[in-house]
N, C-alpha and C positions, 0 to 999 in steps of 0.2 A: 330638143335642145339637150345635147350631150352633157355628162358631166365630165369637166375638164381632167378630171384624176382618175375617173372608172368607165366602166360599160352601161352603165346607167342612163337612161333617159328620162328625162323630166318636159312634161307638156302641161300645159293649165287646163287643158281640157280632157287630160286623161283618166280614164276610169280605172286604171290598175294601183294597186299597190307599189310604189317605188322605196326601194332601202338601197341607202348608199351610205358608209362610212367616211365618205371624204367630202361630200358636198357643202362647200360652205364653214358648217360647224361639226363637229366629231359626233357622228353614230345619232342620226336623228331618225324617224320614220315619218314619211310624210303620206297621208293618204288624202286623194283628191276627189272633185266631186262623182258622185256616182256608186259608192260604196255604200251598203244600207246599214242602218242602224249604228250611224255614229253622229259624233256631236264635238264641239270643240270642247278643250279644258274649262270646266264650269258653265260651259252652254246650255241652252235649252235642250228639252228633249225633241224638239221639231227638227234637229240635224243642224248642221252646217249652212250658213247663207249662200245663195247660187256665186260660184266664183271663190268661193273661200277653202280654206284646207284645214285638216286635222294634222297637228304636229304632235307627237308623243316623244316625251323627253326620255332619253337613254338613262338619266342618272336617277329619275324619280322621283316622287313629288317632296315637299319639303315636310321636315320634322314638324310634328302639332304645335301651338305655341305654348311656352311654359306654362306650369300652372300656378302661377302669382301674377300679382298687379302688374300691367304695364302702361308706361307714360307712351305719348306720342313720339316723341323722342329716342325712346327705348326702342319700340319698333323700327323706326328708320334707320337706326344704327343696325338691328338684326337683318332687316330685309336689305341695307345696303352691302353688307357683308356677304349675304348668301349671293346677290345679283353678280357681285364682282366674282366669286368663286366661278359661278356660270356662267360668266360672259357676258351678260346682258348689258348693252351700252348705257351709258349715265348713270350707273346704280343708283346716287345719293340722289340725284334727281327722280329719276323713276319712284324711289321709294316713298319721297317726300308728296309727291303728287296725289300716290294713291291715298298713302296715310291721311292727307289733307282732305283729300275729297270723302272719305269715309265719315269723315267728323264735319263735313259740312263746309269746308274752307275753300277757298283757292289754292293758299300757299301754306305751309308750317310756319313762315314767318309772320302771315296775317293771325296765326293761332297765336303765336307768341304775344304779338301786339296787343291782342285782346286780352291776354292772361295780365299784360303789364295795366292796360287801361282799368281793368277791374280791381287791381289790388292796391294796396295801402302800404306804405313804407311803415318800419317800426315803429318810427317815433310817432307818427297818426295814430298806429294803434294804442300806443301808451298814452296819447293824447284821450282818445274815445274811452279807454279803461278808466280814466281818473274821472272823468264826468259822465260816465256810464248811466248814473242814477238821471241827469237832466236829459242824455240822450234816449233812455230807455230799451239801453241795447244789453243783451244777454250775453254772457261769458261765450257761449255757443256760437253767437253770432259775430264777436269778437274775432274767434279763432277763425271761422270762416273766412274774415276778410282777410287774415292773415294766410291762409291756404291759397288765396286767390295768386299768390305771388309765387304758388308751387304748381307744380304740373300735374293736371288731374291723370288719374287711372281711367284707360278705355274702359267701358262695361263688356259684359263677356261676348254680347253679340257683335259690338265695334271689332271686337279683337277677331272673332271668327271672320268677318266682314273682310277686315286687312288681310287675313291668311288667304280669304277666298281669292281675292283680287290681285295679291301679288304673287300668288303662284301662275298667273298667267304670263307676266314677262319670262318666266322660267321656259316658257315654250314660243319665245321670241313675238309674242304678241306686243305690240307699241303699245305704250302709256297710254294714248288717245284712246285707243280702242277698248282698253281696260277701263276707263273712266267714262267712256262713250260721250265724251265732251272735247272741247278744245277751243280755245280763246283765238281769235282772229281779229287783233286791233280791238276794237271795241265791243266785238260781238262774240256770243258763246256759241258755237254751231255742236249740233250732235255729230256724233262720229259712230261708224259702224262698219267692218271692213265688206267690201273691199273698197269704199268710197277713198278717194284720194287724200292723204292729210294735209291740210296747209301749213306752208313753212314760213318761219319768217323772213327768209328771202322774197317771199311772195307779198309779204306785208311791205315790203321796201317797194316793190311794183307798184301796190296800189297808191301809195306814197307820191311816188315818181308823178301818176298821173292825175292826182288833187294836186300837185304842185303845178301843175301845166295849165289845171281848169283855171288855177288861181292867177297864174300871170297872165292868162289870156283876156280875163276879164269878161264882162257878162256876153251872151250871145247879141250877134247883130238882129235878130228878129225877137222872138218871144222868148221869154224866159224857160218856158218848157222844152225847147227846140233842140236841145242837146241830145244827141242820139248817139250810142256807142253799141259794138259788137264785142261780145267776149267768147273765143274759141274756148268751152273748158270741157276738162276732164275730171272734175272733182267735186268739191261741195256747192260749189257757187259760190264761195269767200269771195272772190273778188267783185263781181256783179254785186251782191247784197253791200259789201261796204262802201263801193263807189255810190250806190241808189241811197244809202243812208245819209251820206255826207254830203250828197248832192242834190239836192229836190229838182234843179233844172234837167237831171239827165231820165231820160228814157233807156232801156238797155234790152239788146236781145241775146239771148244765152245759148250758143247751140250745145249740145251734149250728145255726144256719140256711145255713152257707157251709159244705159239705162239705171243699174244700180247707184251711180251717182249723182242723180237728179237732183236738183236742191229740195229742200224739205219745205213744203209749204208754210208750215207753222210760223218760221222765223219771218218768211215774208208777209205774212198777215200782221205780227207782232211790231215789225218795224213800218209797216205802212206802206211798203215797197211795193205789194202785189201787182196792183194796176199798172205800174211802170216797168215792171220787166217780163218779157215774152219770153218762155223758154220751147224750145222745138229741138226734136229728137233727129239731129241730122250729123252725119259723118261729112267733116267736111275732105275727106280724101275720096270720099264716093258721092257725095250729094253737093259739089261747090257750086252746080249753076241754082242749084234749091237755096243756099245758103244766100246767094245772091238775091232771089227773088223775094225771100224773107226780108232781109235787113235792109234792102234798098241801100238810099245815101246815108253813111254814118261820117259822125265826126272824129271818132277815133277808135281803133280797134286794140282791143288789150288780148292776152293770152299768157298762160303759163303751160305751154303744149307739152307734150310727151316730147322730149329732148335729149334723151338718154341714150349714148352709141348701143346700136345691137349689140355689139361686140363687148359692152360694158356691163351688160345687165347680170352676167353670172358674179359680177364682183359687187354687186350691192348688199347691202345687211341683210340678214334673215329677216330683221323685223319689215323689211320694205320688199325682200322678193318673197315671202313667203304669205305674206296678207295682204298687201295693196294690189291693184288692178294692174297687170303689166300692160294693159292697153293704154293707162293713163302716163306711163313711163318711157316704153319703148318707143324713141324716134328713128328708126330704122338705122341702116346705113349711114353713118355719120350724123346720125340723130337729126336729120333735118326735113324727113318725109312731111310732117304736119307745118313745119315753119316754112318750106317753100310754097306750100298751099296757103297759107292764110296770107304770105306777102303777095301771090297772085290775087287774090281776092281781094286784098287792099288795092291793086291797079283801078278795079273796077267800082269798088263800094264806098272809096274814102271820099269826101268832098275836098275843095280846095283847100290848103293847107291842114288838111287831115293827117294823123299821126298813127303809126303802129305801137304799141307798147310790148315787146317780150321779154321774157324770161328765158334764160337760154344758158347752155355751158358754157364754160370760159374759151372753150375754142370756137366757138361759134361766130363771134363778131366778125372774124377776117374770113370766115366760111360764108357768111351773108354777104360781104361788102364783094367778094370774088365771084358769088352766084349773081348779086345784081349788077356787075360790069359784063357778065355773060349773056344777061337779057338785053332786048332791044326794048323801046316804047312801052316801059313800064311805069313810065314817070315818077318813081320812088327814089327820093336820094336818102344814102345812109347819114344820120347827123350825129349822134356820140354812143358811148358806151357807157353805163355807170355799173361801177363796182359795188358789190353788197358789203353787208358788215363783215365779211372774212376776207375782203381784199379779193375775191375773185371776181 
């Protein structure tokens, strides 16, 4: 893939050093797999993961932390400012998630709520001081109750950890990879590059499937007979969420990208391991094998690669540099995998079965046009749902 503004060439499998002052963001240096003795910023000595890359910021590392006590809110503000200066997306949220993670919380808001729950009002403190003898409280204990209303300073170790992790988004690493986990509906999933990061739009896709399952009522035969196929390229979040909420479901998850295969730990923790079959198959190359493996299914669900090939260079660096492009690239028109899923659906779906897809806003009309151009596929386009952004 050629850079649109200069002569350098980018390739995911390239073993050469690529330098470009114009690609996506000013003056960055990209080093792809194959180079010896390299590791991501803050990474392990073992080197980069397969398919990952090393990004060196031309602006240099951040300044060390100030030599004074720092609270969580001040850390957030300091890094929000630096993220904004360096062009990091969502600077406030990114800094909040990282600082909260270091302090063992999900969000900064939950930390503040915890402080409020532990603190007492000034009136309550004065009352305790007046009855101190009866309560057997020392002045030190009373002062600590007052301090509960105030933000506590981070330890030196916590500050160093915040600086270590917050340095990574400066190299455009997504915050999900920085904290190595992300929530999807009620689940917390482990995240490491290049596993595709689940988005809120995909949570809505799962919600649509679950609403369909609620409205259709119990299965006609046995309660455990409901079977689905997920064509996946990511963390397995869709299958895990469906199996977690629908004990009558059994699923087949096809995965063409080996690093993105669902982690076995959450399968065991959620008690769904025996209800999910994971197979390493590429639907573009192994459609017949997919059909043999899945048999008849009640529904197909997928967040397939649907980015138009010509749009890939326009993606944010956080996506383009770290996430596996095979989970993004839908080919010309973004329809390569979508069309294959529709073809599989003609053979695999039971009567009244459905296909649920997350697609580009341009795809609904393209899918309808493609269905009209085909004969004897037995599929009928039903409806389009817009996501929370109106797309």
